[in-house]
N, C-alpha and C positions, 0 to 999 in steps of 0.2 A: 566660570570654568570649574570642571569637576576634577577630582583627584582620586588616586588609589590609596586605600587605607591598608597598612600592614601592621599586624599585631603578632608578635612571636614571644612565647614564654619559654625560656631556656631552663632545662631541668636536669637534675641527676637522672640516670637511667630509670625510666618508668617500667614496671612490669608489663610485658607485652599484652596481657589480657585486659589491661586497663586503658590502653592507648586509644583504641577506636572510640570507645564510649566517651572518653575525655575530649577527644577532637570534636565529636558530634555535639557534645554538651556545650562546648565553648561557642561553636557556630550558632546553635539555637539561642543561647543566651544573648549573644551580641546582636544577632539579627532582630530578635524580639525587642531588645532595648532600643535599637536604632529606629524601629517603627514607633515605639512609644515616645521617643525623643523627637519625632517628626524629621528625621534625617534621611533624605532620599539616597538611594544607591543602586548600583547595577549588580552584576554577577558576583556571587560569593563563592570563594574557593577555600576549603579547609585542608590543611596539611598537617602531617605529624610524622615524627620518627621517635625512636626511644628517648631522645634527648630534647624534644621540642614539640610544642603545640602551636599552630600558627593559623592565621586567617588573612586572606588577601581579598579585599572588597573593592570592586571597581566603581568608578564614577560616583564617588561620595559627594553629595551636594555641599556647596560652600556654606550654606546657612540652613537653619531649621526652617521648615515651612511655616509661613504666617498662619494664624488662626483668625477666622472671622465667622462666627456662628451665633445663631439665636438659641438661647438655652431656656427651656420651659421651666417655670416654677409652679407654685401652688395656684389653685383656682382663685377666682376673684373673691368669692365669699370667705375664703380663708385669708387672702392677702390684704383685705380691707376691713378695718374694724368698724364698730358702730358709729364712730364719729367721722368716718370717711378718711381716716389716716392709714398709712401703711402699718400692718400688724407686725408682731414680733416675728412671725413666720416669714413675711416678705422681707423684713430688714435682715434676717438671718440669711435668706437666699441671696440678697444683694452682696453681703459680706463674702459669702462662699464663692461668688463669681467675680469678686474684685471690682465691683462697680458701685457708684453712689446711688442712693435710693431714688433720686430724681431722674436717673437714667433708665429706671424700670418703665415698662409700658405693657398695655393689655393687648391681647390678641385672641380671637375666637378660634376654637378648635372643636369640630364636631358639635357645634351648638353651645359650647361652654367656654366662658372667658377665662383665660389664664394670664398670669403675669409672666413677662419675658424679660430677659436681659441680653443685650448685644455684647458678646464676649469676644474681645480681640486680644491677640498676643503676637507681637512681632518676633520673628525667629532670631535666635542668637547665632553668631558665627560658629560653624561646626568645630573649628580648631579650638574654641574655648570650652566647648561642651564635652568633647571626646575624652580627654584625659581622665576626669573623674568618673565618667560613665563606664569607660573600659575597666578602670581599676575596680569598680564595684562589681562588675560582672565576673572578673577573675577571682576575687576573694570570696564570692558567693558560690563558687563551684563545689560540688560534692563528689566523693569518690568511695568505692567499696572499702578502702582502707586509707586512712590519713596518717600523717606524721608531723611532728614539730621538730625544729632544729635550732640549735644555739639558744639564744634568749628570745626568739621570735614567738609571738602569740598565735600567728597564723597557722592553721592546720591545712596541709595540702598533700597531694599524692606523693610528691617528692620535693626536696628543697629547690627553691627557685634560684638559679645562678645568673641569669641575665634576662633582660627585657629589651625587645626591639619594638618601637612604636613610631610609625611614620605616617604622615598624611602627605602624599607626594614625596618630596624630599625633605619636608620639614619634620623635625623631631617633636613628638608629643611628649610632654614632660609628665611622667607618672612614676610613683615609687611604691613598691610593694615589698614588705619584709626586708627593708634596708637595701633593696636593689633598685637603682634608678634606670630609667629607660634611656636608650641611645639609638644609634644607627649602625651598630655592629652586631654580628652574630658569630656563632662558633662553627667552624667547619668540622670535618670528620676528625674524631678524636686522635687518630694516628696519621692520617694521610693529608689532613687539611690544616688550615690556619684560621686566624680571625678573618671574617668576611665583612668588608665595609659595604653596607647596602646604600648605594648612592640614591636610589629611588625605589619606592615601594614596588612599582611594577617590574623591577629587575630582580626581585627577591629570589625567585626560583633559579635564575641563571647564575647569580652571584654565589649561591650555595653549591650549585652544580660544579662551579669552578673549584670549590673546596671539597669535592668528593662527597657531597651530600645530596641525595635525591629526595626532596621533601614530599613529592607527590606520591601518595600511598598507592594509587592505581598504577602509576608508572613503575614503581618498585615491583609490584606483583606481576605485571606484564613482563618485566625483565626476567624475573625468576622463571616464570613459565616458559618464556621463549628460550632461555638457556637450557632448561630441562628438556624441552621438546627437541632442540637441536642435538643434545646429547643422546636422547632416545633414538632419534632417526639415524644418527651416525653409527650407533653400536647395536641397533636392533633390539633394544631393551623396551620393556614396558615399565615406566617409573610410576609407582603408585603414589599419586599426589592426593593426600587427604586434606580436605578443605580447612579443617580447624588447625592442622599443623602448618599449612601454607599461611594462614592468617597470623599465626604466632610468629613465624619466621619473618614475615613482612614487617612486623613491629619489633624485631630483634636487630635489624640491620639498617644502616643508612646508605650503604653502597653495596648492593648484592652481587656476588660472583659465585655461580654454582660450580661445584667440583665433585668428583667421584673418587671412591676408594674401594678396596676389596678386603675380604676377610677369608680365613682358612675354610675351604669347603667342608672340612670335617665337622664344622659347627652345624652344618645342614642336617646332621643326625638328630638335632634337637627339633621339637615340633616347630613348624613354620611360624605359628602364632607367637611363640616365645621370642623368636628372633625379631619379628616385626615389632612387637611391643617394646623390646629393649631398644631397638633403633629409634622408634618414634618417640616413645615417652621419656627415655632417659637422655638420648643424644640428639634429638630433633633431626633425625635422618629420614630420608625417603627410601623405602626398600625398592629393590629392583627385581622384576619378574620377567619370565619368558612369556611367550605367546600363550602357553597353556596355564598361566597363572601360578607357575611354580617359582619359588624364591631362588634367586641366583646369589652367589657369594660376592655381591657388590652393594654399595650404598651411594646415595647422592646427598650432599649437604650444601649449605649456602654460607659462604664466608662474608663477614662484614668488612669488605675491602676489595682491592683490585686483584689481578691475576699474578702479581709479583710472588715468586717462590711458591707457586700453587702446589707443586709436587711435594714440597716439604710440609705444607699445610695438610695435604692428603695423608702423608705418612703419620703425622701427629694424630689425626682423627682415627686412622687405622689402629694405632697403638692403644688409644683410649677404648675403642670398640672391642678390641681383642680382650682387654681386661674384663669388660662387661660381659662378653659372651662366655668367657672362661668361667666366670661366676655362675652364669645361668647353666652352663653345662654341668658344673659341680652340683648345683642345687637339684637339677633334673636327675642326676644319677643317685644322689642321696635320698631323694623323695621315694624312689622306687624300692628302696630298702625297707620303707615303712609300709606295713600291711594296712589294709583298709580298716580292719578291726582295731588295730593299735591307734590309728588316726582317730577313729570314732571315740575311743576311750579318752583321748586328749580333749575332746569337745566338752567333757564334764568340767574342765577347769576354766572354760571360757564363759564369762558372764554375758549373756545376750542383753539382758536389761535387769536391773536390780529388782524390779517388781514382776518381771516375767520369767525369771529364772535363767538357767544356763543354756548354752547351745544344745546340749543333750536334751533338755526339756523341750526346747523349740522343735527339735527334730522329732521328738515323740508326738508333739501336737500335729506337725505336718503329716506324719505317718497316719495318725488317727483320722484326721480330716480327709486325707486321700482315700483311706479305706472306706469311709462312709460315702464318699463321692462315687467310687467305682461300684459300690453296692447299690446306690441310688440309681445309677445309670444302667445297671444290669450288664456290666462288661464281662467278657468271657474269662475263664480261669487263667489262661496264659497271660493275658493283658493285665489282669489283677495282680498276678505274681510279679510281673515286671514293675508295676506301679509301686507295690509295697517295697520291693528291694531298692528301687530308685529313691523313694522317699526316705528310706532308712539310711542311705549312704550319701544323700544329696550334698551334704555340707562337709564331707570328710576332707576335701582338699583345702579347707580353710586353715588347717594346721600344717600344711606343707611349706617348705622353705620357698618354693617358687611363688606361691600365692602371697606369702608374707612379703616377698620382694616386689612382686607385681600384682597388687590386689585386683586389677582389671582382668586378670587371667582366671579368676574363680569360675568354675564351671568348665572352662576350656581345659584346664589341667585335670579337673575331675574326670572329664570324659576320657582323656588320654590315659590317665593312671588306672581308671576302672577297666578300660579295655585291656591294658597290659596285665592287670591282676586277674583276668579271666572272666570278668562279668560279661553278660550277654550284650549284644549290640543294642538291643532295645533299652536296657538299663543304662549302659554307658551314654547313649545319646540323650536319654531323659535327664541325666545328671547335668549335661550341658544346657539342654533346652529349658530346664525349669527356671532359669534366670530370665528367659525371654518373655516379653520384649523388654530389653534393657533401657531403651530410649525411644522417643517418638520416631516413627518411621520404620522401626525394626519389625520384622514379622513375628507373629505369634508362634509358639512351639508347633512344629509340624506333626509330631507323633502324638498319639493319644496318651501314652504314659507321661511324656514330657508335659503335655497340656494339663493333665490332672495334678501332677506334682507342682507345677507352676501355680495353678489355682490355689492349691492347699497352702503353699508357702506364702503367697501374697495375701490371701484372705486371713491367714493366721497373724501376719504382721499387722494388717489394718485393724482387725478386730481386737487384737491384743493392745495396740496403742490406744484405740478408742475406749477400751475397757478400763484403762488407767488414766483417762483424761487427756491423752496426747492427741489433739485434733488440730489439723492445719488451720492457721488463721492468717489472712492477708498473704504476704509473701513468705511467711515462715512455714517451712515444711522439712524439718531436719531429717526425718525418716523417709522422705520421698514417697509419702503415702498417696499423693495425687497420681504420681507416675505408676505406682503399683496398682491403684484402682483402675486406671486407664488400661493397664495390662490385663486385668481380670476381664474387663468389658470386651477388649479386643479378642482375647482367647475364647470366651464364650461364644462370640459371634462367629469367629473363624471356624470353630468346630461344630457349631449348630447343636450343642448339647441340649437335650430336653431338660433343662435345669433353670428354675426361676432364681433370680437374684436373691429373693427372700429366703429361698431354701439354702443357698450358699451361706447367707448370714447366720441362719439358724444352726447349720452344721458347726460352724466355727464358734458360735456362742455357746453351744452345748459343750464343746471341748474345753473352752475357756472357763465355763461355769464349773466344770469338774475340778479346776484348780482353786476355786473359791473366789470368783470375781466379785468385787465389792460394790460396783456401781449397779444401778437399777437396769435390768436387762432390757426392758421396754424402751427406756430412754436411750440406751446405747443403740438399739436397733433403729429407732427413729433418726438418730444422728447419722447412722450408716446410710440410711435411705436417702437423706438429704445430700450427703456427701457424694454418693454415686449418681444421684440425679444430675449433678453438674458435669460429671464425667460423660454421661450419656448425651447430654446436650452438646458438649464439645465434640463428641464423635459425630453426631448428626450434622453439626455445623461444618465439620471437616468434609462430610459427604456432599456439601453444597446445598443443604436443606435450608429453606428460608426460616427466619426466626419465628414468625407467627405460626408456621406449620409445625415447628418444633414444639412451641407452647401448646398447640392444639393436641398433638399426639401425646406429649408427656402428661397432660391433664387426664388422659384416659389410662394412665399407668405405664410403667416401663419394666415391670418385673420380668417379662419375657423379652429379652433383648433382641433376639432374631426377629420376632414379630413387630417389635417397636421400630426397627429399621425398615421392615417391609411396609408398615403403615405410613411411616414418614415419607418414604420414597413414592408410594402410590398417591398419597394425598398431595404431595408437592407436584407430581406430574399432572394430576387433575386440576389443581388450582393455578397452574402456570402454563398449561398446554394450549393447544389451538381451540379447545372447547371450554376454555375457562369461563367465558361469559355465560354459557349454558349451565356450567357447574355452579356458578355463583347463584343462579336462580334456584337450583336444587338446594344449596346450602341455606339460602334464605328460608325456604320451606322447612328444612330440617330444624333450623333455629326456632321457628315459630312453634314447632312441635315441642321442643325442649323448654321454651319459655312458659307455655301453658301447662306442660306436664308437671312443672314445679308446684302447681296449685292442687294437684291430685293428692287425695289422702291415701289411695292405694292403687296399684296397677291392676289391669284386667277389665274385661268388658262383657256385657250380656247382649248378644245380637238381638234378643227379643225386645230390647228397649230402643232400638233404632227407630227414629221417626222420619228420616229422610233417605231417599235412594242413594245420595252421595255418601252417606255414612256407610251403607252396605258396600258400596263400591270400594271405598278406602279400606274397609275391613277385609274384603275379599283380596285386594292387592296385597295387604299386609300379611294375610294368612299364607299367601303364596311366597312372598319375599322373605318372611322370617326364617324358615328352615334353610333357604338358599343362603341367606346372610350368615347363619350359624355354621353351615357347612363350609363356606368360604373361609371364615375365620379359623375354623378347626383345621383346615388344610393349609393355613398360612398364606392364603391368597388374598392379601389386603386389597389389591386392585379390583378383584372381582366383587369383594364386599362393598367397596365404595361405588362401583358401577351399579350394583343392585339398589343401593340407597338412592343414587341419583335418578334411577328409573321411577322412583316413587314421587318425583316432583309434581307431576300433573295431578294425580289423585289427591295429594296433600293440598295443593293450591286450590283445586276445585272444592275440596272439603271446607277450607277456611273461607272461601268466597261465598258459600251457600249455607253454612251452618253457624249458628250462634252457640259456641261451645259453652259459654257461661249462661245456660238456659235458666229460666225461672224455676222450672220443675227440678227439685234437688236430685231426684233419681236419674233424670236424663243428664243433668249436668255432671254428676259423679260418673255416669257411664261413659260420657264423652271424654272426660278427663282421664278416666282409667285406661281407655284405648291409647291416648297420647302418652300416658306414663309407661304403658307396656312397650310402645315403640321407642320411647326415649331410653328405656333401660337396655334395649337391644342395640341401640346406636352408640351408647356411651362407651363401650369397650373399644370403639374405633378411634374416636377423637372428640374433643370438645370443639365443634365446628364454629361456635360463637367467637373463638379466638382468632379466626382467620381475618386478615386485613386485606381489603380489596382496594 
């Protein structure tokens, strides 16, 4: 007969951002251990609230599975010594398998005799194995932040206050940090009482009776359903942001949505300020009309039922009013500060002790941006907007609003710049230069915004690399990976005729002027390796196959737009309807590359051709070479690959009828020279030898 297994760890409130990871980790650890312990089971359900992590595992077997298997040991010549006795290797093998030497036997495998042992192990009752196994999995858990409490040595996410462990209705005896397991759990902190879990399979219902909904998905669906009903009833659009919803799901055990209002006069403040204050500080959902305009209402979720809900709403309104009053004050005060006065304050802010102040960083951004717009040959009006935007891009960092809400940097800069009389292009660029802030956000839409964004990000990256701050493993405190991805995304989005290496050199020149101490060539090499991974990630996100990515990257990635074109075209050719025909073409191209490696120099003399098929290949190549170069110059990678594929037949005929490595040194060198010339023209497209069929 099978049973349900219940494990619940009762805790002091766990930070919402840690709960889902902890729930998943507990499930993974216990399921993996059950497999290793040979304990069969059915469906596994993981539950969590701010005060508990729990697993409910159906149909847990009564016993471990018995083991009966043959285990292979050393070969006969190693297992038997010169006297015909078991060797030390064989005796050691017997000990490791828990059998006597006389129980070993020989068996042939693929023509070789090996010593074998019959290994048998009878399963133990599950109820005897579970307590210690579960305890080990719990104490081995890891968290982003741990704590110790009292005199306990255990480090855990929060102090353990109770343990519930049942197999069916039988209590599993385990103890962790002075807490012994039982068959009771805790209900809602204010609405519930102690819950007696009479049977593991009744866990969810027993806690529901005590105003605790342990199912994470059920809590989320309840919140969304209540918000949708409220939205339909009042004609609102309630902006539910996924990360905020996730946080609220793990802040409550019994959710009840409610709404409140605030003074419409606060709507004079920029909408982004109000939304940020509601979301980030109060965990409220903002309310919009159909046009996406903010309304003077908010929605929040209470950890409890609907009792005295109006009073709860009034309390939330009072708290929000204080928050918005502060924001209104900051907004008014900030507008008394001129942009020039704000820029002067940047001198007192240290950007990095080795990279200078924020004023110095702004100077570098401005210089890199200037060199960029000169390199791209942009018109005077655009260049002026770029220079002004670069000069004032960081001024809002010293405002009270950004100090209070750092996530509003750029947003407030745009608003304040516009109010200070800056042009629309400059104000917009101040906002856009932070884009893309995160994965999935668009690149800056305007050219001034894109140029200042590139200048800012490449200055940060090159500056950090120049002083040895290079991301390793999961460590990236300056978000250099995200910023590099933003550089790649922006260059591709705008199609700037700018090589990655050019961008490196511009920033390295500017940093060199401040007295960079590390070797420039070494830093440049590190930058290239670092950006190569970002480009690979980008191509992977575009759905390009890994071998196609490797083939294209091997040909270089300095021109990002062309790299994406080459990858897309090659992927289409290698996975489309004509892929079998294309494979034959690639085989021919690879033969050219393999033999070309033996050439001492590229180039050929038609007068030395001894076979008609040589002349035919040469004629085809003379026709294809300018077409190939023109296609690449035009950025038409698909056309270039098509021209290459068309050479399949003359290349194949050539190799079928010509001995490239001829005895005559002049003929051999001439033939290799033709192949080297072809290989050199093919190389900028891809390393076709890396394709996997």
